[in-house]
N, C-alpha and C positions, 0 to 999 in steps of 0.2 A: 427544371433540372440544371445543375451546374455543369458547364462544359469546360474541360481542362485540356490544354495543349501543351506540348513540349517542343521548344525550338532548340536544335542542336547546331551550334556554330562550328562549322568545318570549312571555312573559306580561307584559312591561313595558309601560308607557304611552308611553315615548319622548318625553316632553314637551319636552326640550331641543332637539329637532330641529324642533319645530313641525309644521305640515302637518295634513291632514285625518284621517290615520291614524297609528298608532304607527309609528316609524321602521322596525321590522322588517318591516313590510308595505308600506312605501313603494316606489315603483318605482325600480329600479336596473338600468340596462341593458335596459330594456323588460320587466322581470319583477320581482315582489316581491322585496325583499332577502332574505327567508327562503328563497326558492326556491334561491338559490345554495348555501347551506349543505346543504339537503336533497339537492340533486343530488350534492354532493361525497361525502356519506356513503353514499347509496344506490348510487353508482357505484363504491364501493371494495369489492373482493372480500372483505375481511376483516370488513366490517360486516354483521352478520346481521339487525339490526333498527334502525329509526330511529323515535324517539318525540319528538313535539313537545309542549312544555308551553305552554299558552296561557291567557289569562284568559277567563272567561265573556263571551260576546258576540262572540268572535273566530273562531267556528267556520267562517265562510264563507272565511276566509283560508287554511285548512288542508284544504279539501275534498280528499278522496282520500288523505289521510295519517292515520296513527294519532296521536291526541293524548290528553292528559289536561289537566285544569285545575290550574293552579298556585295559589300562596298569596300572601300579602300581601308577603312578602320573597323574595329570590332563593333563600335557603336553603330556604324552604317549597316553592318550585317544584321544586327539585332533589329534595327528599325525596318529593314526589308522583310524580315520574318514576321514582325508584328503586323505589317501592312497586308501580308498574304493570308493571315488567319481571319476566319469569318465566324461571327457569332460565338466568340470565346469569352469566358468569364474569369478564368485563371490561366496563368501561363508560367511554365518553368523554362528558364534559359540555362543552357548547359554547354560547357566547352567539350569538344570532342576528344581533347587531350587528356580527359579524365574518364577513362573507360569503364570503371567498375562502379556503377551506381546501384545501390541497394534499394530494395522495396521499402526498407525501414526508414531510410532517409527521405524518400518521397512521401511516405506516410506522415512523418513528422512535419515536413514542410507544409503539406496541404492542411493538416489539422491546425497549424499555427495561423494560416490565412483566415481562419474563422474570426480572428480578433485583431489581425494586423494587415496592413496593405502589402507588406513584404516579409520574407523570411529567407535566411541564408544558413547553410550548414557551416559550422566553424569548429576548429579544434584549438585548444589552448596551447600557447607557446610554452614549450618545455625547456628549451635550450637557454643558456645564458646569452644575453644580448649586450653588445657594447657599441659605442659610437666609434667611428673611424675618423681620425683627424690627421692622417698620415702615419699614424701609429695607433696602437690600442688606447682608446679613450675610456670615458666613464661607462660604468655598467648601467643599462637601461632597466628600470623596474618592469617585470613581466607579469605581475599579478593579474593585470586587467587586459592583457594582450592576447588576441586570438588570430589565427590564420583562417581567412575566409575561403570557402570552396564553392563549387557549383555541383548540382543545379541550384539556381536561385529562383524562388517562387514569388509571384506577385498577383495581386488583383490586376487583371488585364487593363482596365481603364487607367489605373494609377501609373502603370509602367508606360503606357502610350502617352499620357499627359507629361510625364517626366522627360520622355524623349523629345516631345514637341517644345518643351520649355528650355531644354538644355542649350546653352549658348554655342553658336557656331564657332568652330575652330578650337574649341576646348575639349580635350579628350578625358573621358572618365575611366577610372580603373575597372569599374564593373557597373552593372545596372543597379545594384543596391545603393551605390553612392548617388546615383542620379535620383532614385526615388526618395532617398533620405533627404537630399538637398532641396527637394520640392516640398518639404514639410511633412512627409509621411514617416511613420514609425516602422523601422525594419527590425524584426526580432532575429535573434540567433537561436538555432537549434543545434543539437549535437551532431557534429560531422563524423567522418570516419577516416581512418588511415588508408583505407582502400581508395579513397577519392583523391590521393595525391596526384599531382599533375605530371604527365610525361613530357619532359622538356628537352633533355639531353640524351645522347645515344646510350649512356649507361643506365638511364631510367627504364629502358626496355627490359634489361635483365631483371631489374627489381620488379617490374610489372609481371614478367613471366613467372617469377617466383611466387607472386601473390596468387597466381592461379591454382596453386596447390595441386600440381599434376599427380595423377595416379595412372598406372599402366594396366590395361585389362586385355585379355585374350579370350576368344570364344571360338568354338568349332562349328562347322556346318557339314552336312552330308546330304547327297542327293543321288538318285538313280533314275534312268529312263531306259525304255525298251528300244532296241534297234528294229526298224521296220522298213519295208520297201516304200518307195514313193516319197520320202521325206529328205530334206536337206540336213546335213550334219553340221551344226554349229557348236564349236568348243571354244570357250573363252572369248567369244565375240568374233571368232574367225570361222569362215566357211571352209570346211575341210572336205576335199574330194573323197567320196566313199560310195560303195554300192548301196548303202543303206543310211538312213538318218534316224534321229531320235524322235520318238513320239511322246507327247505330253504337254504340259502347261506352256503356253506361249510358243517360242521357237524351241523349247526343251533343251536349252543350253545348260547342261548338267554342271559345268564348271562355274558359270556365273551364278547359277542357283545356289550352289554350295557356299560360294563366297558371300552371296547376299545373306544367307542364314547366319554365317559366321559374323558378319558385320552387325546385323541386327542383335545378335546374342551379346555383343559387347556392351550394349546399353539396355539389355533385358527388354527388347522391344518385340518379342514374339518371333514368328517365322514368316517366310515369304507368302505362305498360304493365307495368313491373316490380313496381309496388306494387299495382296493381289489374288483373290479367291479363284481357283481353277474353274468354278462354276459360273464365273462372270464372263460372258461372251466377248467383252471388249479386249480381253487379254489373249484370245485365241490367235496364235501366230505372231504375237508381239515380240519385238526385240528384247532380250533379257537384260541388255545394258541399262534400260530405264529402271528396272528393278534394283539393280546394284547402285545406281546413282541416287535413287530414292533413299535407300538404306544409309548411304554416306551422308546424304543431306540430314537425316535424322540424328546421326552422330554429331554433325556439326552444330545442329540446333541445340543439342544437349551440352554444348561447350567442349566437344571432343574433336580429335583429329586422328584419322586413319594413317598409320605409320608403316604397316608391313602386311603383306598378304602371302600365304603359302597355299598352294593347291596341288593335289595329287589326282591324276586321272587314272582310272582303273579299267583296263580293257585289253582284249587280245588284238583287236584290230579297230581302226587303222593304227599304224605305227605313229606315235606322237612326235618322235624325234624330229622329223623334217619340218614340223609346224610349231615346235616348242617356242622358238624366239618370236615368231609372229604373235602367238597366243600371249606370250609374256608382255610384249609391247602393247598389245591391244588392252590387256587388263590394266596395265600401268596407265594408259591413256584414260580409261573409264574412271579409274580411281584417283586421278590427279597425282600420281606418284611417279618418282623416277624408277626406271626399270630395275635398278639395283635393289629396290624395295619390294620386288615381286618375284616369287619363286614358283616355278612350274615344274612338276615332276610327273613321271608316268611309271606305272608298274602293271603287272599282270597278276592273275591268281593261279598261275601254273595249270591252266585249263580246268580249274575247279570252279563249281558254282555257275551262276547264270552269266557272269562276265566271261568265265573260262569257256563256256559254250558259245560265246559270241551272241548272246541274246540281248545284251544291253551294255551300258557304260555307267560306271559309278564315279563319283568325285567326292573327295574329302578335302575340306578347306579349313584354315585357321587364319583369323584376322586379329591384328594387334592395334589397339588404339591408345592414345593418351586422352584422358578425360579430366577436365578441371574440376576440382572440388569446390570452386567458388560458384555461388548462385546469386542472382540479383535478389 
């Protein structure tokens, strides 16, 4: 069987973009830009291994992913990645600054490797080109001009041989140039506008627009009985009371309602589907892990939680003294600023089970931004 690996080069300093971190780790659509490329390759059925090349000191940015350290130049970083692969037949080399890799481009590249040692995505130049001689010079014919993108795909042995044969001290613009200059044919396949490189600060706004954001809201509702001998957890905060809530896990009715609301924004079912009450491992479990799981699913779907609103419905205890603590705790769990979390409380005027003090109910709404772009 043919084994295919992807090397993502992310060892640069990204100085032209400014900011506190190199551009490949800067936030894009609520997640580090590098994560978009990693997700595209790990989610493709033909990719068996994904390897990220970083610089020393960048380890925290690639937690949970396989990585190696790169070198002073891009060529050194790719060589380090190639050396770390084992038993590979085909390899794709990609720049982390091109976050939006589609499955269609990967498919075209791999299909082309059946007849060529290398393949690169490219888009034809559409703009008028002129020479600069201190002023506007002659127009350059553009009929046969293309802009080359990444990922670039190669037969593994051909790319390794090209790196070994490349003269020391001479920098190549990309790996395709190296493979071509060692006598191999590199084919062009159709690239995409989504593969444009993020280089300057203004490019981030363009990349955000490419994500085609849509806003979604969903609601959640939960209720639990008040019983003797249980702790009362509300919104991740232990609230002193004569009784506590009985039910699934720690029975935190607020976090359960928020979890269902978050799951609803991506049509991912409800809390019972992900954490069945019949499963003994969830007995007494802290409910913040349920909410974090739901938020993780939103992020995996290319989304970002932006606002949470929850209303607690009970006669007792009084929520007012604990409102800000609950709000702060929910914000911490959700990774949101407290200004993006609303906590309210009301009663049912002594009507129904909450009015009789038999239980507590919670109603929640979650709002997310979800990208319409998919690899």
